[in-house]
KEKOL-914122 format. One record per residue (C-alpha): x, y, z. Coordinates in steps of 0.1 Angstrom, whole numbers, padded with zeros to 4 digits, always signed. Example, Ala and Ser with C-alpha at 12.3 -4.5 7.8 and 13.67 -1.06 7.14 Angstrom:
residues 2
+0123-0045+0078;+0137-0011+0071;
***
This chain:
residues 595
+0781+0440-0263;+0820+0437-0248;+0847+0436-0272;+0875+0414-0263;+0904+0422-0284;+0924+0394-0274;+0925+0357-0271;+0916+0344-0234;+0934+0313-0239;+0938+0303-0200;+0897+0303-0201;+0901+0274-0227;+0935+0259-0218;+0963+0265-0195;+0978+0292-0177;+1008+0289-0194;+1042+0274-0200;+1046+0261-0165;+1012+0249-0156;+1011+0212-0146;+0988+0203-0165;+0999+0211-0199;+1031+0191-0189;+1006+0162-0174;+0990+0166-0211;+1022+0162-0229;+1033+0135-0208;+1002+0119-0215;+1010+0112-0254;+1033+0084-0255;+1013+0063-0228;+0979+0069-0249;+0999+0058-0277;+1012+0027-0263;+0979+0016-0248;+0963+0018-0283;+0989-0003-0296;+0987-0030-0273;+0947-0030-0280;+0951-0027-0316;+0986-0041-0327;+0977-0070-0349;+0939-0070-0345;+0930-0041-0371;+0938-0063-0399;+0916-0092-0385;+0883-0066-0381;+0855-0088-0394;+0822-0069-0375;+0812-0034-0380;+0813-0032-0343;+0845-0036-0344;+0855-0010-0364;+0828+0016-0345;+0854+0007-0315;+0884+0014-0330;+0874+0046-0341;+0858+0055-0309;+0890+0049-0294;+0915+0068-0318;+0894+0094-0317;+0895+0101-0280;+0935+0095-0281;+0937+0120-0309;+0918+0148-0289;+0935+0143-0258;+0971+0142-0277;+0963+0177-0295;+0952+0200-0261;+0986+0209-0254;+0996+0213-0297;+0970+0233-0300;+0973+0256-0272;+1011+0257-0281;+1003+0264-0320;+0984+0294-0302;+1011+0308-0282;+1033+0309-0309;+1010+0327-0332;+1007+0354-0310;+1045+0354-0308;+1064+0339-0331;+1098+0351-0318;+1090+0335-0280;+1123+0316-0272;+1103+0295-0245;+1074+0287-0265;+1098+0275-0296;+1115+0255-0272;+1083+0239-0258;+1073+0230-0295;+1104+0214-0306;+1102+0190-0275;+1065+0184-0281;+1076+0176-0319;+1097+0147-0307;+1074+0132-0286;+1043+0133-0315;+1075+0116-0338;+1080+0091-0317;+1040+0086-0307;+1036+0084-0345;+1063+0054-0347;+1043+0036-0323;+1017+0039-0344;+1024+0031-0380;+1013+0000-0375;+0977+0012-0384;+0980+0019-0423;+1000-0012-0425;+0973-0032-0409;+0945-0013-0429;+0965-0021-0460;+0968-0059-0449;+0926-0066-0439;+0929-0051-0478;+0905-0028-0502;+0873-0053-0504;+0870-0056-0468;+0870-0019-0462;+0848-0014-0489;+0822-0038-0472;+0825-0018-0439;+0821+0020-0458;+0788+0000-0470;+0775-0014-0442;+0746+0012-0426;+0762+0004-0391;+0792+0027-0402;+0772+0048-0418;+0790+0080-0402;+0824+0068-0411;+0818+0059-0448;+0836+0087-0464;+0868+0081-0442;+0866+0043-0448;+0867+0048-0487;+0890+0072-0487;+0911+0047-0463;+0904+0022-0493;+0915+0044-0525;+0945+0056-0506;+0959+0018-0497;+0978+0020-0528;+1002+0050-0516;+1011+0032-0484;+1042+0019-0483;+1058-0006-0461;+1063-0002-0422;+1098+0005-0424;+1094+0028-0455;+1069+0048-0436;+1090+0047-0403;+1118+0065-0422;+1093+0093-0436;+1079+0098-0403;+1113+0101-0392;+1124+0127-0419;+1091+0147-0413;+1109+0160-0385;+1136+0177-0407;+1112+0192-0431;+1094+0206-0397;+1125+0225-0391;+1127+0243-0424;+1090+0253-0426;+1097+0264-0390;+1130+0283-0398;+1107+0303-0430;+1079+0311-0410;+1101+0322-0377;+1124+0342-0403;+1097+0363-0422;+1082+0369-0393;+1106+0385-0376;+1113+0411-0406;+1102+0442-0404;+1099+0472-0430;+1109+0508-0430;+1089+0535-0449;+1088+0571-0451;+1055+0589-0453;+1052+0629-0453;+1087+0632-0440;+1083+0608-0410;+1100+0573-0410;+1079+0545-0399;+1087+0507-0390;+1058+0486-0399;+1047+0451-0398;+1041+0427-0428;+1005+0435-0423;+1010+0469-0422;+1031+0473-0451;+1008+0453-0474;+0982+0474-0463;+0992+0502-0478;+0997+0486-0512;+0959+0496-0514;+0967+0533-0503;+0949+0564-0527;+0986+0577-0527;+1007+0562-0558;+1036+0572-0540;+1029+0559-0507;+1018+0525-0529;+1053+0523-0545;+1072+0534-0513;+1053+0501-0498;+1064+0478-0528;+1099+0488-0524;+1103+0486-0485;+1089+0450-0492;+1114+0444-0521;+1148+0461-0495;+1140+0431-0472;+1128+0401-0492;+1152+0409-0524;+1180+0411-0503;+1206+0385-0511;+1205+0368-0477;+1166+0364-0479;+1168+0353-0514;+1195+0326-0508;+1175+0312-0476;+1143+0315-0488;+1158+0297-0524;+1170+0269-0505;+1137+0266-0478;+1116+0265-0511;+1138+0238-0530;+1142+0216-0504;+1105+0217-0496;+1096+0206-0531;+1124+0181-0535;+1109+0161-0506;+1076+0163-0519;+1089+0153-0547;+1102+0122-0530;+1070+0116-0515;+1054+0112-0550;+1082+0094-0565;+1081+0066-0536;+1042+0067-0532;+1037+0066-0570;+1014+0091-0576;+1010+0099-0610;+1012+0135-0609;+1028+0161-0586;+0994+0175-0578;+0978+0143-0571;+0991+0140-0530;+0969+0179-0531;+0942+0165-0553;+0939+0130-0532;+0937+0149-0499;+0914+0176-0513;+0892+0144-0525;+0886+0157-0557;+0899+0139-0592;+0928+0152-0610;+0907+0158-0642;+0887+0182-0620;+0915+0200-0610;+0931+0204-0643;+0898+0219-0658;+0893+0241-0628;+0929+0254-0638;+0924+0251-0676;+0891+0271-0677;+0907+0301-0652;+0938+0304-0673;+0912+0306-0705;+0892+0334-0688;+0926+0354-0682;+0920+0379-0706;+0891+0394-0685;+0918+0406-0661;+0934+0422-0689;+0904+0441-0700;+0896+0448-0661;+0932+0463-0655;+0931+0485-0689;+0898+0501-0677;+0913+0507-0642;+0941+0522-0659;+0917+0550-0678;+0897+0553-0648;+0926+0562-0630;+0938+0587-0653;+0974+0573-0659;+0998+0565-0689;+1018+0537-0677;+1003+0509-0652;+1026+0499-0625;+1023+0462-0605;+1015+0491-0574;+0987+0503-0592;+0966+0469-0591;+0951+0473-0558;+0948+0513-0559;+0916+0525-0551;+0895+0545-0574;+0886+0574-0549;+0915+0598-0534;+0902+0596-0499;+0905+0564-0483;+0878+0552-0461;+0885+0534-0428;+0867+0511-0408;+0877+0511-0370;+0872+0473-0354;+0841+0486-0341;+0827+0495-0369;+0839+0465-0391;+0824+0441-0365;+0791+0457-0369;+0789+0452-0408;+0800+0418-0400;+0766+0412-0375;+0743+0432-0392;+0749+0408-0423;+0746+0376-0398;+0716+0391-0386;+0701+0393-0418;+0708+0359-0431;+0706+0332-0398;+0704+0340-0362;+0725+0310-0357;+0755+0326-0371;+0749+0356-0354;+0748+0345-0321;+0783+0326-0326;+0795+0356-0335;+0789+0371-0309;+0801+0346-0286;+0835+0344-0303;+0833+0384-0296;+0825+0382-0259;+0843+0349-0248;+0879+0362-0264;+0882+0337-0287;+0894+0364-0316;+0928+0384-0313;+0925+0413-0335;+0953+0437-0339;+0988+0437-0357;+1018+0434-0329;+1054+0425-0339;+1065+0392-0337;+1025+0381-0344;+1020+0355-0370;+1010+0376-0405;+0978+0367-0423;+0946+0357-0406;+0927+0322-0396;+0905+0304-0383;+0910+0271-0360;+0885+0248-0351;+0883+0214-0338;+0860+0184-0327;+0845+0194-0294;+0858+0228-0291;+0850+0261-0297;+0867+0278-0328;+0894+0305-0327;+0905+0333-0347;+0937+0354-0354;+0932+0385-0375;+0956+0414-0380;+0931+0448-0385;+0947+0477-0399;+0913+0496-0404;+0907+0488-0444;+0877+0479-0460;+0894+0444-0466;+0901+0441-0434;+0859+0440-0428;+0859+0411-0450;+0887+0395-0436;+0864+0396-0400;+0837+0380-0419;+0859+0355-0439;+0874+0340-0407;+0844+0342-0385;+0824+0321-0413;+0852+0295-0413;+0847+0294-0377;+0811+0289-0379;+0816+0263-0406;+0837+0244-0380;+0805+0248-0351;+0781+0236-0379;+0802+0206-0387;+0801+0196-0349;+0775+0166-0357;+0800+0151-0372;+0822+0120-0362;+0858+0136-0355;+0873+0111-0381;+0848+0130-0407;+0852+0162-0388;+0874+0186-0414;+0859+0194-0444;+0885+0190-0473;+0904+0223-0486;+0881+0227-0517;+0852+0228-0495;+0866+0245-0465;+0870+0282-0482;+0832+0278-0491;+0816+0296-0460;+0843+0323-0458;+0838+0334-0491;+0801+0329-0492;+0800+0352-0462;+0821+0379-0475;+0795+0381-0510;+0769+0388-0484;+0789+0415-0468;+0794+0431-0502;+0761+0432-0509;+0754+0447-0477;+0780+0473-0477;+0766+0482-0517;+0729+0489-0505;+0744+0517-0484;+0769+0535-0508;+0761+0564-0530;+0769+0564-0568;+0804+0577-0565;+0813+0549-0538;+0794+0519-0559;+0825+0525-0582;+0848+0522-0556;+0827+0493-0542;+0828+0476-0578;+0866+0483-0580;+0871+0462-0547;+0849+0434-0554;+0865+0428-0590;+0898+0435-0571;+0893+0409-0550;+0873+0384-0577;+0907+0384-0595;+0931+0379-0564;+0912+0351-0552;+0903+0329-0581;+0930+0342-0610;+0960+0352-0586;+0956+0317-0566;+0959+0299-0603;+0988+0319-0613;+1004+0308-0580;+0996+0269-0588;+1006+0272-0623;+1040+0286-0609;+1041+0258-0582;+1035+0229-0605;+1061+0244-0628;+1086+0244-0598;+1074+0206-0589;+1074+0193-0621;+1112+0205-0633;+1123+0194-0596;+1107+0159-0601;+1123+0155-0636;+1156+0161-0618;+1163+0199-0628;+1184+0217-0600;+1163+0249-0598;+1179+0284-0577;+1161+0315-0568;+1170+0329-0600;+1149+0305-0615;+1119+0307-0593;+1119+0345-0598;+1119+0339-0636;+1091+0313-0637;+1070+0336-0614;+1074+0367-0633;+1064+0346-0664;+1031+0332-0653;+1022+0372-0639;+1029+0382-0679;+1008+0354-0684;+0978+0363-0662;+0977+0400-0671;+0986+0400-0707;+1014+0419-0707;+0994+0450-0691;+1012+0456-0663;+1048+0470-0655;+1067+0461-0631;+1086+0477-0603;+1118+0451-0607;+1128+0432-0636;+1124+0393-0639;+1157+0385-0623;+1148+0403-0589;+1111+0395-0589;+1108+0377-0551;+1069+0375-0557;+1072+0341-0546;+1088+0344-0515;+1062+0363-0499;+1035+0333-0503;+1035+0314-0470;+1011+0289-0487;+1036+0274-0514;+1060+0265-0488;+1034+0256-0462;+1008+0236-0482;+1021+0230-0515;+0989+0233-0542;+0967+0251-0514;+0958+0279-0534;+0934+0263-0560;+0912+0256-0529;+0906+0296-0529;+0896+0294-0565;+0875+0267-0564;+0857+0281-0534;+0851+0314-0549;+0839+0297-0581;+0815+0275-0562;+0801+0304-0544;+0792+0323-0576;+0768+0290-0582;+0756+0290-0546;+0752+0328-0540;+0727+0322-0575;+0710+0299-0558;+0705+0318-0531;+0690+0349-0548;+0667+0328-0564;+0654+0308-0533;+0658+0332-0505;+0655+0320-0470;+0645+0287-0489;+0678+0280-0494;+0693+0286-0457;+0688+0252-0445;+0702+0235-0478;+0733+0255-0473;+0737+0249-0436;+0736+0210-0449;+0765+0213-0468;+0785+0233-0439;+0774+0203-0416;+0784+0175-0440;+0824+0183-0424;+0843+0156-0444;+0813+0133-0444;+0809+0130-0482;+0835+0137-0511;+0827+0169-0527;+0816+0156-0557;+0789+0136-0541;+0777+0166-0516;+0774+0191-0542;+0755+0167-0569;+0733+0164-0540;+0728+0200-0539;+0724+0202-0581;+0758+0209-0583;+0780+0194-0613;+0819+0200-0609;+0828+0181-0633;+0812+0194-0662;+0832+0230-0673;+0798+0243-0674;+0801+0252-0635;+0834+0268-0639;+0822+0286-0669;+0791+0301-0655;+0814+0316-0629;+0835+0332-0657;+0803+0347-0673;+0794+0360-0639;+0832+0377-0636;+0824+0390-0672;+0794+0410-0665;+0809+0427-0634;+0840+0438-0661;+0815+0447-0688;+0799+0468-0659;+0835+0486-0646;+0843+0491-0685;+0806+0509-0684;+0825+0531-0658;+0851+0544-0684;+0825+0553-0710;+0809+0578-0685;+0837+0595-0671;
***
């Protein structure tokens, strides 16, 4: 097997910014929108036959795909080098084109609104349109949030300014470099590299990694800039909530996730009620580490003083072995991605932080990593490649219902992390298993409890600004600390006081996708239910699981999961997951008694 560790974008897209085909693609965007407008303006509102709706979706999907090719290519280039001026300018020009094209297509939502709820629902229930049922139901449900054409035009124009603001944050934070001294040697690191040191077995290095992050994010310039950016994003969100008539600040996200407000509230409430489990974990970990005081930089500490490293080759072998055991199709797709240049592996200055998988209808998936040889990085391989596989399995759906809502988008990735962890567990000694359990619990609390802490912070900020309060970074710092303490139960000492708590400014999701983070918590809780089923049914479960992934966005989460025996409207669904976490905590506490 050939390890390709860089994206081969030329193979799938264009040869570069000067490729005439890229120019032709961008030049075609407005004509495509104009052609669609000529065919359907004043026609959608007169639809009476399901065949008309079928033709409409065929045309709309074709137009959307052709419009998006240049955009996805440029976004990939920008992910590889967020400081590339030529790409930034090209993206800015493309954004202007898209805003103009969007303005020509504003009639679409208006005419569906004129067509009316009853007619759209009749189409949704017509067998001829079975493939589009969910998108039609969602369209009918969302009619009450659609404004007049003039108002929609204004909001569409305004979105350009918001894009610039979010682009500023991303460009600014991706330009940061971090200084640290290790063993007398001064080093300059990327964001990913400095964050990876937070899991170092050396307490002093962990402390220094936090200090290095704080030195950048706590600077007055960074706090003022990021504070104003965040306040501006939240104010824009609040204006949308008011103008469109949503009932709560979280309802726009819940609506896009196709989750009822009550379900999301139940998720938050059940996890917050289980916060004492995190306090118990911290207390047991403090004793296992032999510490009298437990600082925030100890939260991700390993129990062992020797840090085990995994090369990318070793990490990929573990992932592929896990796939091989679970399902041949999943294994084959992972190999294809690796050999075809669709995984970009290692960190570089200017490269986008974090990791992601990108999929769209009719095209193969791509994955971006920032691999630093940590055990967590092995999990990230599995996490992102299963996102990619999810996108692959969803290709059987129509483009209009291809994308899963975020509430289900994390299912495959987190399920695979659990498979991987069990694979690793079987190969460990008793001493190594202690570290494994520590890692597993750390990740569980990070991806469920901490994500809910983020959302609780967001909701406080959004509700305050929605109510008319003016907030600055000082308020964000204080509110973030209060939510941290609420989660940890006062068991953690922080490296800075509340006035200098800049942690919120390091979380990209709260800027780019408000309230997105509860999708991680929901996905993890769902995976506990799925994994328990897999343990009982073995290979008989695999096809049922694939059916969930193949569904894409064709069914509402509540309905899709109910078909497979999971009731997300019941508190028991969430409490069962909390009970599984408590079992792990009890086992972890047992390590203290054995010590």
